[in-house]
Every structure is written in C-alpha cells, then in structure tokens.
PQR file of N, CA, C, O and H, with PARSE charges and radii, in Angstrom:
ATOM      1  N   UNK A   1     -72.085 -24.382 -19.457 -0.4000 1.5000
ATOM      2  CA  UNK A   1     -71.111 -25.210 -20.141 -0.0000 2.0000
ATOM      3  C   UNK A   1     -70.047 -24.309 -20.762  0.5500 1.7000
ATOM      4  O   UNK A   1     -70.360 -23.368 -21.492 -0.5500 1.4000
ATOM      5  N   UNK A   2     -68.799 -24.607 -20.463 -0.4000 1.5000
ATOM      6  CA  UNK A   2     -67.679 -23.834 -20.990 -0.0000 2.0000
ATOM      7  C   UNK A   2     -66.940 -24.677 -22.026  0.5500 1.7000
ATOM      8  O   UNK A   2     -66.011 -25.411 -21.690 -0.5500 1.4000
ATOM      9  H   UNK A   2     -68.544 -25.370 -19.870  0.4000 1.0000
ATOM     10  N   UNK A   3     -67.355 -24.570 -23.277 -0.4000 1.5000
ATOM     11  CA  UNK A   3     -66.761 -25.387 -24.337 -0.0000 2.0000
ATOM     12  C   UNK A   3     -65.260 -25.163 -24.464  0.5500 1.7000
ATOM     13  O   UNK A   3     -64.518 -26.095 -24.774 -0.5500 1.4000
ATOM     14  H   UNK A   3     -68.110 -23.974 -23.551  0.4000 1.0000
ATOM     15  N   UNK A   4     -64.810 -23.943 -24.229 -0.4000 1.5000
ATOM     16  CA  UNK A   4     -63.383 -23.641 -24.343 -0.0000 2.0000
ATOM     17  C   UNK A   4     -62.574 -24.486 -23.356  0.5500 1.7000
ATOM     18  O   UNK A   4     -61.509 -24.996 -23.703 -0.5500 1.4000
ATOM     19  H   UNK A   4     -65.413 -23.185 -23.978  0.4000 1.0000
ATOM     20  N   UNK A   5     -63.076 -24.634 -22.128 -0.4000 1.5000
ATOM     21  CA  UNK A   5     -62.386 -25.440 -21.115 -0.0000 2.0000
ATOM     22  C   UNK A   5     -62.316 -26.900 -21.551  0.5500 1.7000
ATOM     23  O   UNK A   5     -61.288 -27.549 -21.363 -0.5500 1.4000
ATOM     24  H   UNK A   5     -63.941 -24.220 -21.846  0.4000 1.0000
ATOM     25  N   UNK A   6     -63.381 -27.418 -22.124 -0.4000 1.5000
ATOM     26  CA  UNK A   6     -63.406 -28.813 -22.558 -0.0000 2.0000
ATOM     27  C   UNK A   6     -62.418 -29.039 -23.702  0.5500 1.7000
ATOM     28  O   UNK A   6     -61.745 -30.069 -23.750 -0.5500 1.4000
ATOM     29  H   UNK A   6     -64.217 -26.891 -22.276  0.4000 1.0000
ATOM     30  N   UNK A   7     -62.333 -28.090 -24.610 -0.4000 1.5000
ATOM     31  CA  UNK A   7     -61.378 -28.188 -25.713 -0.0000 2.0000
ATOM     32  C   UNK A   7     -59.952 -28.145 -25.179  0.5500 1.7000
ATOM     33  O   UNK A   7     -59.091 -28.889 -25.650 -0.5500 1.4000
ATOM     34  H   UNK A   7     -62.880 -27.254 -24.572  0.4000 1.0000
ATOM     35  N   UNK A   8     -59.698 -27.291 -24.211 -0.4000 1.5000
ATOM     36  CA  UNK A   8     -58.369 -27.215 -23.596 -0.0000 2.0000
ATOM     37  C   UNK A   8     -57.998 -28.538 -22.937  0.5500 1.7000
ATOM     38  O   UNK A   8     -56.861 -28.994 -23.054 -0.5500 1.4000
ATOM     39  H   UNK A   8     -60.397 -26.687 -23.829  0.4000 1.0000
ATOM     40  N   UNK A   9     -58.952 -29.156 -22.247 -0.4000 1.5000
ATOM     41  CA  UNK A   9     -58.696 -30.447 -21.596 -0.0000 2.0000
ATOM     42  C   UNK A   9     -58.367 -31.518 -22.634  0.5500 1.7000
ATOM     43  O   UNK A   9     -57.456 -32.319 -22.427 -0.5500 1.4000
ATOM     44  H   UNK A   9     -59.877 -28.786 -22.152  0.4000 1.0000
ATOM     45  N   UNK A  10     -59.094 -31.539 -23.741 -0.4000 1.5000
ATOM     46  CA  UNK A  10     -58.824 -32.512 -24.803 -0.0000 2.0000
ATOM     47  C   UNK A  10     -57.451 -32.252 -25.421  0.5500 1.7000
ATOM     48  O   UNK A  10     -56.709 -33.193 -25.702 -0.5500 1.4000
ATOM     49  H   UNK A  10     -59.835 -30.888 -23.910  0.4000 1.0000
ATOM     50  N   UNK A  11     -57.114 -30.997 -25.632 -0.4000 1.5000
ATOM     51  CA  UNK A  11     -55.811 -30.656 -26.213 -0.0000 2.0000
ATOM     52  C   UNK A  11     -54.652 -31.082 -25.316  0.5500 1.7000
ATOM     53  O   UNK A  11     -53.588 -31.444 -25.819 -0.5500 1.4000
ATOM     54  H   UNK A  11     -57.717 -30.232 -25.404  0.4000 1.0000
ATOM     55  N   UNK A  12     -54.839 -31.045 -24.007 -0.4000 1.5000
ATOM     56  CA  UNK A  12     -53.794 -31.486 -23.079 -0.0000 2.0000
ATOM     57  C   UNK A  12     -53.448 -32.957 -23.300  0.5500 1.7000
ATOM     58  O   UNK A  12     -52.310 -33.374 -23.081 -0.5500 1.4000
ATOM     59  H   UNK A  12     -55.703 -30.751 -23.599  0.4000 1.0000
ATOM     60  N   UNK A  13     -54.417 -33.724 -23.728 -0.4000 1.5000
ATOM     61  CA  UNK A  13     -54.217 -35.162 -23.908 -0.0000 2.0000
ATOM     62  C   UNK A  13     -53.416 -35.498 -25.160  0.5500 1.7000
ATOM     63  O   UNK A  13     -52.899 -36.610 -25.275 -0.5500 1.4000
ATOM     64  H   UNK A  13     -55.341 -33.386 -23.906  0.4000 1.0000
ATOM     65  N   UNK A  14     -53.301 -34.570 -26.093 -0.4000 1.5000
ATOM     66  CA  UNK A  14     -52.564 -34.837 -27.329 -0.0000 2.0000
ATOM     67  C   UNK A  14     -51.129 -35.256 -27.051  0.5500 1.7000
ATOM     68  O   UNK A  14     -50.592 -36.129 -27.733 -0.5500 1.4000
ATOM     69  H   UNK A  14     -53.721 -33.667 -26.000  0.4000 1.0000
ATOM     70  N   UNK A  15     -50.513 -34.647 -26.066 -0.4000 1.5000
ATOM     71  CA  UNK A  15     -49.114 -34.965 -25.759 -0.0000 2.0000
ATOM     72  C   UNK A  15     -48.958 -36.334 -25.098  0.5500 1.7000
ATOM     73  O   UNK A  15     -47.843 -36.847 -25.008 -0.5500 1.4000
ATOM     74  H   UNK A  15     -50.949 -33.937 -25.512  0.4000 1.0000
ATOM     75  N   UNK A  16     -50.040 -36.925 -24.642 -0.4000 1.5000
ATOM     76  CA  UNK A  16     -49.981 -38.233 -23.988 -0.0000 2.0000
ATOM     77  C   UNK A  16     -50.237 -39.390 -24.964  0.5500 1.7000
ATOM     78  O   UNK A  16     -50.079 -40.556 -24.602 -0.5500 1.4000
ATOM     79  H   UNK A  16     -50.946 -36.508 -24.715  0.4000 1.0000
ATOM     80  N   UNK A  17     -50.631 -39.063 -26.199 -0.4000 1.5000
ATOM     81  CA  UNK A  17     -50.915 -40.097 -27.197 -0.0000 2.0000
ATOM     82  C   UNK A  17     -49.639 -40.851 -27.562  0.5500 1.7000
ATOM     83  O   UNK A  17     -48.569 -40.255 -27.688 -0.5500 1.4000
ATOM     84  H   UNK A  17     -50.760 -38.116 -26.493  0.4000 1.0000
ATOM     85  N   UNK A  18     -49.762 -42.167 -27.731 -0.4000 1.5000
ATOM     86  CA  UNK A  18     -48.642 -43.008 -28.169 -0.0000 2.0000
ATOM     87  C   UNK A  18     -48.951 -43.422 -29.603  0.5500 1.7000
ATOM     88  O   UNK A  18     -49.799 -44.283 -29.838 -0.5500 1.4000
ATOM     89  H   UNK A  18     -50.631 -42.652 -27.628  0.4000 1.0000
ATOM     90  N   UNK A  19     -48.261 -42.805 -30.561 -0.4000 1.5000
ATOM     91  CA  UNK A  19     -48.637 -42.945 -31.968 -0.0000 2.0000
ATOM     92  C   UNK A  19     -47.432 -43.269 -32.868  0.5500 1.7000
ATOM     93  O   UNK A  19     -47.129 -42.502 -33.783 -0.5500 1.4000
ATOM     94  H   UNK A  19     -47.572 -42.106 -30.370  0.4000 1.0000
ATOM     95  N   UNK A  20     -46.747 -44.387 -32.623 -0.4000 1.5000
ATOM     96  CA  UNK A  20     -45.553 -44.691 -33.417 -0.0000 2.0000
ATOM     97  C   UNK A  20     -45.852 -45.025 -34.884  0.5500 1.7000
ATOM     98  O   UNK A  20     -44.949 -44.936 -35.716 -0.5500 1.4000
ATOM     99  H   UNK A  20     -46.993 -45.009 -31.881  0.4000 1.0000
ATOM    100  N   UNK A  21     -47.070 -45.400 -35.223 -0.4000 1.5000
ATOM    101  CA  UNK A  21     -47.396 -45.821 -36.584 -0.0000 2.0000
ATOM    102  C   UNK A  21     -48.102 -44.729 -37.380  0.5500 1.7000
ATOM    103  O   UNK A  21     -47.641 -44.364 -38.462 -0.5500 1.4000
ATOM    104  H   UNK A  21     -47.804 -45.472 -34.547  0.4000 1.0000
ATOM    105  N   UNK A  22     -49.183 -44.215 -36.879 -0.4000 1.5000
ATOM    106  CA  UNK A  22     -49.966 -43.236 -37.641 -0.0000 2.0000
ATOM    107  C   UNK A  22     -49.437 -41.814 -37.518  0.5500 1.7000
ATOM    108  O   UNK A  22     -49.657 -40.987 -38.402 -0.5500 1.4000
ATOM    109  H   UNK A  22     -49.558 -44.512 -36.000  0.4000 1.0000
ATOM    110  N   UNK A  23     -48.741 -41.532 -36.427 -0.4000 1.5000
ATOM    111  CA  UNK A  23     -48.268 -40.162 -36.147 -0.0000 2.0000
ATOM    112  C   UNK A  23     -49.439 -39.176 -36.099  0.5500 1.7000
ATOM    113  O   UNK A  23     -49.279 -37.998 -36.417 -0.5500 1.4000
ATOM    114  H   UNK A  23     -48.561 -42.204 -35.709  0.4000 1.0000
ATOM    115  N   UNK A  24     -50.619 -39.670 -35.699 -0.4000 1.5000
ATOM    116  CA  UNK A  24     -51.829 -38.855 -35.656 -0.0000 2.0000
ATOM    117  C   UNK A  24     -52.393 -38.855 -34.232  0.5500 1.7000
ATOM    118  O   UNK A  24     -53.140 -39.763 -33.866 -0.5500 1.4000
ATOM    119  H   UNK A  24     -50.748 -40.627 -35.441  0.4000 1.0000
ATOM    120  N   UNK A  25     -52.044 -37.849 -33.429 -0.4000 1.5000
ATOM    121  CA  UNK A  25     -52.533 -37.821 -32.046 -0.0000 2.0000
ATOM    122  C   UNK A  25     -54.014 -37.459 -31.962  0.5500 1.7000
ATOM    123  O   UNK A  25     -54.512 -36.631 -32.724 -0.5500 1.4000
ATOM    124  H   UNK A  25     -51.437 -37.112 -33.726  0.4000 1.0000
ATOM    125  N   UNK A  26     -54.699 -38.093 -31.027 -0.4000 1.5000
ATOM    126  CA  UNK A  26     -56.109 -37.796 -30.773 -0.0000 2.0000
ATOM    127  C   UNK A  26     -56.279 -37.559 -29.282  0.5500 1.7000
ATOM    128  O   UNK A  26     -55.846 -38.372 -28.464 -0.5500 1.4000
ATOM    129  H   UNK A  26     -54.294 -38.766 -30.408  0.4000 1.0000
ATOM    130  N   UNK A  27     -56.905 -36.455 -28.932 -0.4000 1.5000
ATOM    131  CA  UNK A  27     -57.256 -36.169 -27.546 -0.0000 2.0000
ATOM    132  C   UNK A  27     -58.763 -36.018 -27.450  0.5500 1.7000
ATOM    133  O   UNK A  27     -59.397 -35.521 -28.381 -0.5500 1.4000
ATOM    134  H   UNK A  27     -57.256 -35.795 -29.596  0.4000 1.0000
ATOM    135  N   UNK A  28     -59.336 -36.438 -26.346 -0.4000 1.5000
ATOM    136  CA  UNK A  28     -60.786 -36.369 -26.190 -0.0000 2.0000
ATOM    137  C   UNK A  28     -61.147 -35.963 -24.768  0.5500 1.7000
ATOM    138  O   UNK A  28     -60.414 -36.234 -23.817 -0.5500 1.4000
ATOM    139  H   UNK A  28     -58.821 -36.842 -25.590  0.4000 1.0000
ATOM    140  N   UNK A  29     -62.291 -35.306 -24.650 -0.4000 1.5000
ATOM    141  CA  UNK A  29     -62.839 -34.959 -23.339 -0.0000 2.0000
ATOM    142  C   UNK A  29     -64.328 -35.265 -23.355  0.5500 1.7000
ATOM    143  O   UNK A  29     -65.054 -34.826 -24.247 -0.5500 1.4000
ATOM    144  H   UNK A  29     -62.886 -35.086 -25.422  0.4000 1.0000
ATOM    145  N   UNK A  30     -64.771 -36.013 -22.371 -0.4000 1.5000
ATOM    146  CA  UNK A  30     -66.180 -36.355 -22.220 -0.0000 2.0000
ATOM    147  C   UNK A  30     -66.675 -35.682 -20.951  0.5500 1.7000
ATOM    148  O   UNK A  30     -66.016 -35.742 -19.913 -0.5500 1.4000
ATOM    149  H   UNK A  30     -64.181 -36.370 -21.646  0.4000 1.0000
ATOM    150  N   UNK A  31     -67.824 -35.048 -21.032 -0.4000 1.5000
ATOM    151  CA  UNK A  31     -68.378 -34.324 -19.891 -0.0000 2.0000
ATOM    152  C   UNK A  31     -69.712 -34.959 -19.503  0.5500 1.7000
ATOM    153  O   UNK A  31     -70.599 -35.116 -20.342 -0.5500 1.4000
ATOM    154  H   UNK A  31     -68.360 -35.000 -21.875  0.4000 1.0000
ATOM    155  N   UNK A  32     -69.847 -35.323 -18.225 -0.4000 1.5000
ATOM    156  CA  UNK A  32     -71.101 -35.894 -17.743 -0.0000 2.0000
ATOM    157  C   UNK A  32     -72.102 -34.781 -17.451  0.5500 1.7000
ATOM    158  O   UNK A  32     -71.733 -33.608 -17.402 -0.5500 1.4000
ATOM    159  H   UNK A  32     -69.126 -35.195 -17.543  0.4000 1.0000
ATOM    160  N   UNK A  33     -73.355 -35.144 -17.258 -0.4000 1.5000
ATOM    161  CA  UNK A  33     -74.352 -34.118 -16.935 -0.0000 2.0000
ATOM    162  C   UNK A  33     -74.105 -33.501 -15.568  0.5500 1.7000
ATOM    163  O   UNK A  33     -74.627 -32.427 -15.270 -0.5500 1.4000
ATOM    164  H   UNK A  33     -73.655 -36.097 -17.298  0.4000 1.0000
ATOM    165  N   UNK A  34     -73.312 -34.171 -14.729 -0.4000 1.5000
ATOM    166  CA  UNK A  34     -72.932 -33.603 -13.432 -0.0000 2.0000
ATOM    167  C   UNK A  34     -71.753 -32.638 -13.559  0.5500 1.7000
ATOM    168  O   UNK A  34     -71.407 -31.950 -12.599 -0.5500 1.4000
ATOM    169  H   UNK A  34     -72.888 -35.044 -14.971  0.4000 1.0000
ATOM    170  N   UNK A  35     -71.133 -32.587 -14.751 -0.4000 1.5000
ATOM    171  CA  UNK A  35     -70.020 -31.678 -14.979 -0.0000 2.0000
ATOM    172  C   UNK A  35     -68.645 -32.298 -14.813  0.5500 1.7000
ATOM    173  O   UNK A  35     -67.639 -31.602 -14.947 -0.5500 1.4000
ATOM    174  H   UNK A  35     -71.415 -33.147 -15.530  0.4000 1.0000
ATOM    175  N   UNK A  36     -68.577 -33.603 -14.523 -0.4000 1.5000
ATOM    176  CA  UNK A  36     -67.279 -34.284 -14.398 -0.0000 2.0000
ATOM    177  C   UNK A  36     -66.682 -34.464 -15.787  0.5500 1.7000
ATOM    178  O   UNK A  36     -67.385 -34.815 -16.735 -0.5500 1.4000
ATOM    179  H   UNK A  36     -69.394 -34.168 -14.414  0.4000 1.0000
ATOM    180  N   UNK A  37     -65.382 -34.222 -15.899 -0.4000 1.5000
ATOM    181  CA  UNK A  37     -64.691 -34.338 -17.177 -0.0000 2.0000
ATOM    182  C   UNK A  37     -63.790 -35.570 -17.158  0.5500 1.7000
ATOM    183  O   UNK A  37     -62.966 -35.734 -16.259 -0.5500 1.4000
ATOM    184  H   UNK A  37     -64.811 -33.937 -15.129  0.4000 1.0000
ATOM    185  N   UNK A  38     -63.956 -36.432 -18.158 -0.4000 1.5000
ATOM    186  CA  UNK A  38     -63.088 -37.588 -18.361 -0.0000 2.0000
ATOM    187  C   UNK A  38     -62.305 -37.336 -19.641  0.5500 1.7000
ATOM    188  O   UNK A  38     -62.879 -36.935 -20.653 -0.5500 1.4000
ATOM    189  H   UNK A  38     -64.626 -36.299 -18.889  0.4000 1.0000
ATOM    190  N   UNK A  39     -61.003 -37.569 -19.601 -0.4000 1.5000
ATOM    191  CA  UNK A  39     -60.170 -37.330 -20.774 -0.0000 2.0000
ATOM    192  C   UNK A  39     -59.491 -38.615 -21.216  0.5500 1.7000
ATOM    193  O   UNK A  39     -59.365 -39.567 -20.447 -0.5500 1.4000
ATOM    194  H   UNK A  39     -60.536 -37.895 -18.778  0.4000 1.0000
ATOM    195  N   UNK A  40     -59.055 -38.623 -22.474 -0.4000 1.5000
ATOM    196  CA  UNK A  40     -58.355 -39.782 -22.999 -0.0000 2.0000
ATOM    197  C   UNK A  40     -57.612 -39.438 -24.274  0.5500 1.7000
ATOM    198  O   UNK A  40     -57.727 -38.334 -24.806 -0.5500 1.4000
ATOM    199  H   UNK A  40     -59.157 -37.849 -23.098  0.4000 1.0000
ATOM    200  N   UNK A  41     -56.845 -40.413 -24.754 -0.4000 1.5000
ATOM    201  CA  UNK A  41     -56.085 -40.233 -25.988 -0.0000 2.0000
ATOM    202  C   UNK A  41     -55.929 -41.593 -26.659  0.5500 1.7000
ATOM    203  O   UNK A  41     -56.249 -42.630 -26.078 -0.5500 1.4000
ATOM    204  H   UNK A  41     -56.752 -41.310 -24.322  0.4000 1.0000
ATOM    205  N   UNK A  42     -55.426 -41.566 -27.904 -0.4000 1.5000
ATOM    206  CA  UNK A  42     -55.220 -42.836 -28.595 -0.0000 2.0000
ATOM    207  C   UNK A  42     -53.865 -43.441 -28.234  0.5500 1.7000
ATOM    208  O   UNK A  42     -52.873 -42.736 -28.049 -0.5500 1.4000
ATOM    209  H   UNK A  42     -55.166 -40.723 -28.375  0.4000 1.0000
ATOM    210  N   UNK A  43     -53.859 -44.767 -28.142 -0.4000 1.5000
ATOM    211  CA  UNK A  43     -52.662 -45.549 -27.840 -0.0000 2.0000
ATOM    212  C   UNK A  43     -52.586 -46.653 -28.895  0.5500 1.7000
ATOM    213  O   UNK A  43     -53.484 -47.489 -28.988 -0.5500 1.4000
ATOM    214  H   UNK A  43     -54.664 -45.340 -28.292  0.4000 1.0000
ATOM    215  N   UNK A  44     -51.512 -46.654 -29.689 -0.4000 1.5000
ATOM    216  CA  UNK A  44     -51.359 -47.660 -30.734 -0.0000 2.0000
ATOM    217  C   UNK A  44     -50.441 -48.782 -30.266  0.5500 1.7000
ATOM    218  O   UNK A  44     -49.497 -48.559 -29.508 -0.5500 1.4000
ATOM    219  H   UNK A  44     -50.782 -45.975 -29.613  0.4000 1.0000
ATOM    220  N   UNK A  45     -50.740 -49.994 -30.733 -0.4000 1.5000
ATOM    221  CA  UNK A  45     -49.928 -51.151 -30.412 -0.0000 2.0000
ATOM    222  C   UNK A  45     -50.080 -52.156 -31.548  0.5500 1.7000
ATOM    223  O   UNK A  45     -51.172 -52.327 -32.088 -0.5500 1.4000
ATOM    224  H   UNK A  45     -51.507 -50.175 -31.348  0.4000 1.0000
ATOM    225  N   UNK A  46     -49.013 -52.801 -31.899 -0.4000 1.5000
ATOM    226  CA  UNK A  46     -49.086 -53.779 -32.996 -0.0000 2.0000
ATOM    227  C   UNK A  46     -48.880 -55.183 -32.469  0.5500 1.7000
ATOM    228  O   UNK A  46     -48.907 -56.142 -33.241 -0.5500 1.4000
ATOM    229  H   UNK A  46     -48.125 -52.662 -31.460  0.4000 1.0000
TER
END
C-alpha cells in the first residue's frame, strides 16, 4: 500500500470541488482490497 499515492489522488480532486458557499474543498480517495482507487470531491447546491 502506497499511502502517498492515495493522498496525491485525493489532493487532485480538490480542484474539482464546487464550493460556492462554504469555500471548503474536500477531496477523497477510496481504495478497494483489489487496489482500485475511486476518487471524489464535494459538490454544493442550494
């Protein structure tokens, strides 16, 4: 497991966050036991 790579993947998602209200970007990376990485970010809507 390469934690540094997972953190880098999560950090890439920060720029994709849509945060017009909180101005607080969140990036995430989830790793399966097979090693597949799923990424995501927060999207705000009112």
